[in-house]
Each structure stands twice: as structure tokens, then as C-alpha cells.
C-alpha positions as CSV (number, residue, x, y, z in Angstrom):
1,R,41.3,-15.2,8.0
2,V,41.8,-12.1,6.1
3,A,40.0,-13.8,3.2
4,A,37.6,-15.2,5.3
5,K,37.1,-11.0,6.2
6,D,36.8,-10.5,2.5
7,K,34.3,-12.6,1.6
8,E,32.0,-11.5,4.4
9,R,32.9,-8.4,3.3
10,R,31.6,-9.0,-0.2
11,D,28.9,-10.3,1.0
12,S,27.3,-8.3,3.1
13,W,24.8,-7.0,0.7
14,T,22.8,-10.4,1.5
15,K,21.5,-8.3,4.9
16,Y,19.9,-6.1,2.8
17,V,18.4,-8.3,0.9
18,S,17.3,-10.5,4.0
19,L,15.7,-7.3,5.2
20,T,14.1,-6.2,1.5
21,I,12.1,-9.6,1.8
22,V,11.0,-9.4,5.0
23,V,9.8,-5.9,4.2
24,F,7.8,-7.2,0.9
25,A,6.8,-10.0,3.1
26,V,5.2,-7.8,5.3
27,A,3.6,-5.5,2.4
28,T,2.2,-8.4,0.9
29,A,0.6,-9.4,4.2
30,I,-0.7,-6.4,4.7
31,G,-2.3,-6.1,1.3
32,T,-4.4,-9.8,1.5
33,L,-5.1,-9.0,4.6
34,R,-7.1,-5.7,3.7
35,S,-8.0,-7.2,-0.2
36,G,-9.6,-10.1,1.9
37,G,-11.5,-7.2,3.5
38,F,-12.8,-6.0,0.6
39,S,-14.0,-8.8,-1.3
40,S,-15.8,-9.5,1.9
41,K,-17.1,-6.4,1.8
42,V,-18.0,-7.0,-2.0
43,L,-20.1,-9.7,-1.3
44,L,-21.7,-9.2,1.6
45,S,-23.0,-6.3,-0.6
46,Q,-24.1,-7.7,-3.3
47,S,-26.0,-10.6,-1.1
48,R,-27.5,-7.7,0.9
49,A,-29.0,-6.1,-2.4
50,S,-30.5,-9.2,-4.3
51,D,-32.4,-9.4,-1.1
52,T,-33.6,-5.9,-1.0
53,W,-34.8,-6.4,-4.4
54,A,-36.4,-9.5,-4.2
55,F,-38.4,-7.9,-1.1
56,Y,-39.0,-5.3,-4.1
57,Q,-40.0,-7.5,-6.4
58,A,-42.6,-9.2,-3.8
59,K,-44.1,-5.6,-3.3
60,S,-44.3,-5.1,-7.1
61,I,-46.0,-7.9,-7.1
62,K,-48.2,-7.0,-4.6
63,R,-49.1,-3.6,-6.1
64,H,-49.7,-5.0,-9.2
65,L,-52.6,-7.6,-7.5
66,A,-54.0,-4.9,-5.5
67,E,-54.4,-3.3,-9.4
68,M,-56.2,-5.8,-10.5
69,E,-58.3,-6.0,-7.7
70,Q,-58.8,-2.0,-8.3
71,R,-59.6,-2.8,-11.6
72,N,-61.5,-5.7,-11.2
73,G,-63.2,-6.1,-7.6
74,P,-66.5,-4.6,-5.7
75,A,-66.9,-1.3,-5.7
76,E,-66.0,-1.1,-2.0
77,A,-62.7,-2.7,-2.2
78,K,-61.7,-0.4,-4.9
79,A,-61.0,2.3,-2.4
80,A,-58.8,-0.2,0.2
81,A,-56.8,-1.0,-2.9
82,T,-56.4,2.2,-4.1
83,A,-54.4,2.8,-0.6
84,E,-52.8,-0.6,-0.8
85,I,-51.6,0.9,-4.0
86,A,-50.2,4.2,-2.8
87,R,-48.7,2.7,0.0
88,Y,-46.5,-0.4,-1.9
89,R,-45.5,2.3,-4.1
90,Q,-44.1,4.5,-1.2
91,E,-42.3,1.3,0.3
92,E,-40.9,0.0,-3.2
93,D,-39.0,3.3,-4.0
94,Q,-37.6,2.6,-0.2
95,I,-36.6,-0.6,-0.7
96,R,-35.2,0.5,-5.1
97,K,-33.4,3.9,-2.9
98,Q,-31.7,1.1,-0.4
99,A,-30.7,-1.6,-3.2
100,E,-29.4,1.1,-5.5
101,T,-27.1,2.2,-1.5
102,F,-25.8,-1.5,-1.2
103,E,-25.0,-1.5,-5.4
104,A,-23.2,1.6,-5.1
105,A,-21.3,-0.3,-1.5
106,R,-20.3,-3.2,-3.8
107,D,-19.0,-1.4,-6.3
108,E,-17.1,1.0,-4.5
109,A,-15.6,-1.8,-2.9
110,A,-14.8,-3.9,-6.1
111,K,-12.7,-0.6,-7.0
112,H,-10.1,-1.9,-5.2
113,G,-9.5,-5.2,-6.5
114,P,-7.5,-5.2,-9.5
115,L,-5.1,-3.0,-8.3
116,L,-4.3,-4.9,-5.2
117,G,-4.0,-8.4,-6.8
118,T,-2.2,-6.8,-8.8
119,G,0.0,-5.3,-6.0
120,I,0.3,-8.5,-4.2
121,A,0.9,-10.6,-7.4
122,S,4.4,-7.7,-7.6
123,L,4.9,-8.3,-4.2
124,Q,5.1,-11.6,-4.1
125,I,7.5,-12.2,-7.4
126,S,9.9,-9.7,-5.6
127,I,10.0,-12.2,-2.5
128,A,10.6,-14.8,-4.9
129,L,13.8,-12.3,-7.0
130,A,15.2,-11.7,-4.1
131,S,15.1,-15.1,-2.4
132,V,16.8,-16.1,-5.9
133,S,19.2,-13.9,-5.3
134,L,20.4,-14.6,-2.1
135,I,21.3,-18.3,-3.4
136,T,22.9,-17.4,-6.7
137,K,24.6,-14.2,-5.2
138,R,23.7,-12.3,-8.1
139,K,23.0,-8.6,-7.3
140,L,21.4,-8.0,-10.4
141,L,18.2,-10.4,-9.8
142,W,18.1,-8.2,-6.2
143,G,17.4,-5.1,-8.6
144,A,14.8,-6.7,-10.5
145,S,13.3,-7.6,-7.0
146,A,13.2,-4.1,-5.5
147,A,11.7,-3.1,-9.2
148,F,9.2,-5.2,-8.8
149,G,8.7,-4.7,-5.4
150,L,8.6,-1.2,-6.2
151,A,6.1,-1.2,-8.6
152,G,4.1,-3.7,-6.2
153,T,4.0,-1.3,-3.2
154,T,3.3,1.5,-5.4
155,Y,0.1,-0.2,-6.4
156,L,-1.1,-1.6,-2.9
157,V,-1.1,2.1,-2.0
158,C,-2.9,3.2,-4.7
159,G,-5.5,0.0,-4.4
160,L,-5.9,0.9,-0.6
161,F,-6.0,4.8,-0.7
162,F,-6.7,5.9,-3.9
163,T,-9.7,4.3,-5.8
């Protein structure tokens, strides 16, 4: 009985390893969820920017056609073409600003990716090391796991809040 109690006391640190695994797994799940949200925002913003630039290009083509009509068309069509050219230029400016806004949103969301990816990878490594430390009963592996977990958590926090 004394030997069993002695063994239990020596292995009591494994409870903390298990708790460490749970904490890092939760952090990994949160980081993965948020990273997916940022990735979706990047894709959506890029798609919107591409669509807006295509619309800009269509307006530009229409403006060029109106400019050709202004130069080469009959006199009565030249006045109408001049008004169309002014309208297309104004629309192009608005569309360009909108496309640049989508691109800025894309770039802002993309900033989070590298830090979150590094943080998630570090946390996954820490979970694996902690699991191996439970199997092999080596505290040194738990220490390495804690170091990777701390680094991963730091990257995760920086990726979520400071980019």
C-alpha cells in the first residue's frame, strides 16, 4: 500500500499534463476557428474586388466607345457622347474606390494568417509532446510541450489582436 501511494505521488504531475493538453487543445480550436474566419474574409474580399474591377473595366470600355463616337460621330451625337464620357469617368472613380476598399479589407484579413498558422502549428506540437510525455513518463517532454504551447499561444494572441 505504501508503494502504491508513493507511485501515485510520483505520478501526480500527470494530472497537470492532462490539463495542459486540454488548455492547448481549446486554444488550438479557437485559433483554427478564427483563422478560418480570416481566410473566408480574404477570399470573399478578393472575389468582390475582382468583380468590381471587372465592372470598372466594362465602364472603361464604354467610355472609350463614347470617346470614339465623340471624335468620329455626327455632330448631334458628339454632345450626347460628351455627357456619357463625363458620367462614365465619375462612375469609374466610384467603382475604383470601392474595389480598392475591398482590396484593403482583403489585405487586412490576410495579415492574420501567418501568425495564426504558426501559433496553431506550435500548439499542435505541444499537444503531441505532452501526450508522449504521459506515455513515457518524462517530465522533460512536458517542459518542451509547455514551451511550444507558450510560444503557440503567444503567436495566436498576436495573430488575433496585434496585426
